[in-house]
C-alpha positions as CSV (number, residue, x, y, z in Angstrom):
1,X,38.7,10.5,-17.3
2,X,38.5,12.0,-13.5
3,X,36.3,15.1,-14.8
4,X,33.6,12.2,-16.0
5,X,34.1,10.3,-13.0
6,X,33.1,13.1,-10.8
7,X,30.1,14.4,-13.4
8,X,28.8,10.7,-13.1
9,X,29.4,10.8,-9.4
10,X,27.8,13.9,-9.0
11,X,24.7,12.8,-11.4
12,X,24.2,9.4,-9.5
13,X,24.3,11.6,-6.2
14,X,21.9,13.9,-7.5
15,X,19.3,11.1,-8.6
16,X,19.9,9.5,-5.4
17,X,18.8,12.8,-3.7
18,X,16.2,13.6,-5.7
19,X,14.7,10.0,-5.5
20,X,15.0,9.0,-1.7
21,X,12.1,10.6,-0.8
22,X,9.8,8.8,-3.1
23,X,11.7,5.5,-1.7
24,X,11.1,6.7,2.1
25,X,6.9,6.5,1.9
26,X,4.8,3.7,2.3
27,X,3.7,2.8,-1.1
28,X,2.3,0.2,-3.7
29,X,4.1,-1.3,-6.7
30,X,1.3,-1.5,-8.6
31,X,-0.1,2.4,-9.8
32,X,-2.7,1.4,-11.8
33,X,-5.8,-0.8,-11.9
34,X,-8.9,-1.0,-13.9
35,X,-12.3,-0.5,-12.5
36,X,-14.1,-3.6,-12.2
37,X,-10.9,-5.7,-12.4
38,X,-9.1,-8.1,-9.7
39,X,-5.8,-6.2,-8.3
40,X,-2.8,-8.1,-6.6
41,X,-1.6,-5.1,-4.1
42,X,2.0,-4.9,-2.9
43,X,2.5,-2.8,-0.1
44,X,6.2,-1.9,0.0
45,X,7.3,-1.1,3.3
46,X,11.2,0.6,3.2
47,X,12.0,1.0,6.8
48,X,11.1,0.9,10.4
49,X,9.8,3.9,12.7
50,X,13.1,6.2,13.0
51,X,15.6,3.3,14.1
52,X,13.0,1.1,15.2
53,X,12.0,-2.5,13.5
54,X,8.5,-2.6,11.9
55,X,6.5,-5.2,14.5
56,X,3.1,-4.7,12.8
57,X,1.4,-3.8,9.5
58,X,-1.9,-2.4,9.6
59,X,-4.0,-2.0,6.1
60,X,-7.1,-0.6,5.9
61,X,-9.6,-1.5,3.1
62,X,-11.8,1.1,2.0
63,X,-15.2,0.7,0.6
64,X,-15.1,-0.5,-3.0
65,X,-12.4,-3.0,-2.9
66,X,-14.4,-6.4,-2.1
67,X,-13.2,-10.0,-2.2
68,X,-10.1,-9.3,-0.2
69,X,-7.5,-12.3,0.5
70,X,-4.6,-11.4,2.4
71,X,-1.4,-13.4,1.7
72,X,0.1,-15.3,4.8
73,X,3.7,-14.0,5.6
74,X,6.6,-16.3,7.0
75,X,7.3,-15.0,10.7
76,X,4.0,-12.9,11.0
77,X,0.5,-13.8,12.2
78,X,-2.2,-12.4,10.1
79,X,-5.3,-11.4,10.6
80,X,-8.0,-9.6,9.1
81,X,-10.7,-7.4,10.7
82,X,-14.4,-8.1,8.9
83,X,-17.7,-5.8,8.3
84,X,-20.5,-4.8,6.7
85,X,-20.0,-3.0,3.6
86,X,-22.0,0.2,2.8
87,X,-23.0,-0.7,-0.6
88,X,-23.4,-4.5,-2.2
89,X,-21.0,-6.0,-4.9
90,X,-21.3,-8.5,-7.2
91,X,-18.8,-11.1,-7.0
92,X,-19.3,-13.5,-10.1
93,X,-23.2,-13.7,-9.4
94,X,-23.2,-13.5,-5.7
95,X,-23.7,-10.4,-3.8
96,X,-21.6,-9.6,-1.2
97,X,-22.6,-6.9,1.8
98,X,-19.6,-7.5,3.7
99,X,-16.1,-8.5,3.7
100,X,-12.5,-7.5,4.8
101,X,-12.0,-3.9,6.0
102,X,-8.6,-4.3,7.8
103,X,-5.8,-6.7,7.2
104,X,-2.9,-6.7,10.2
105,X,0.3,-8.6,9.9
106,X,1.8,-8.7,13.7
107,X,4.5,-10.1,15.7
108,X,7.2,-9.9,12.7
109,X,10.3,-7.9,12.9
110,X,11.5,-5.7,10.2
111,X,14.3,-4.1,11.0
112,X,15.0,-0.3,9.9
113,X,17.9,-1.2,7.6
114,X,15.5,-3.7,5.1
115,X,12.7,-3.5,3.2
116,X,9.9,-5.8,2.8
117,X,6.4,-6.1,1.2
118,X,3.0,-7.5,2.0
119,X,0.4,-8.6,-0.3
120,X,-3.3,-9.2,-1.0
121,X,-5.3,-9.1,-3.6
122,X,-9.3,-8.0,-3.8
123,X,-11.6,-6.6,-6.8
124,X,-12.0,-2.8,-7.6
125,X,-16.2,-2.5,-8.0
126,X,-17.5,-1.0,-11.3
127,X,-19.2,1.3,-9.5
128,X,-16.0,3.4,-8.6
129,X,-14.7,6.5,-9.2
130,X,-11.8,7.2,-12.0
131,X,-8.8,8.9,-10.2
132,X,-7.1,7.9,-6.6
133,X,-8.0,5.4,-4.8
134,X,-6.0,5.1,-1.2
135,X,-4.9,1.9,1.2
136,X,-4.2,3.9,4.2
137,X,-1.5,1.9,5.9
138,X,0.1,2.0,9.5
139,X,3.7,0.5,10.8
140,X,3.4,-0.1,14.3
141,X,7.2,-0.4,16.3
142,X,7.8,-0.8,19.8
143,X,7.6,2.5,21.1
144,X,6.1,4.3,17.9
145,X,4.0,4.5,14.7
146,X,4.5,5.5,11.2
147,X,0.6,6.3,9.6
148,X,0.8,6.3,6.4
149,X,-2.9,7.7,6.4
150,X,-3.1,11.3,4.2
151,X,-5.6,10.6,1.3
152,X,-5.9,14.3,0.6
153,X,-3.7,13.7,-2.6
154,X,-1.5,16.7,-1.6
155,X,1.8,16.6,-3.4
156,X,3.5,17.8,-0.3
157,X,2.0,15.5,2.1
158,X,4.4,14.2,4.8
159,X,2.6,10.8,5.4
160,X,0.5,9.8,1.9
161,X,-1.8,7.0,2.1
162,X,-0.3,4.1,-0.5
163,X,-2.5,4.8,-3.8
164,X,-3.3,3.8,-7.2
165,X,-5.2,5.3,-10.3
166,X,-8.2,3.8,-11.2
167,X,-8.9,3.5,-15.1
168,X,-11.7,2.6,-16.8
169,X,-12.3,-0.8,-17.5
170,X,-13.3,-3.6,-19.9
171,X,-17.4,-3.0,-20.5
172,X,-19.1,-6.3,-20.1
């Protein structure tokens, strides 16, 4: 009985050790979306900056993700930074040439010991390329920040931007 427990404990410890780095990064809950589809982004923030609480979360909205609407979050101030797009996008028959470029939730208090989610939705342009799509995200704390902005796709990136994989969408 003790031997079984020891093996189980060792297996659980190994699993936790192997999975811990995956939970240390800011990530997206849904890892795949179709070109031309609406997508609900759930950005998961698993910790603060070192031991400090996260006070601000900034998400950059790359070209090709349009009609963005962030979800308000109780206890946080919500702002958007808007600007012109490089291209134009068809939003149900209306051509859209500008919109949200960055979402900022600020004035909050997410202690290092806790986890939270920040939500927004938008539409992926059908003209985007298949493959990885990144939402660079910055956590700001009292005396520092965690900049999850590496969009190289490198397997060993220290600060990878939250990403998903764009797949073929339904053809109209």
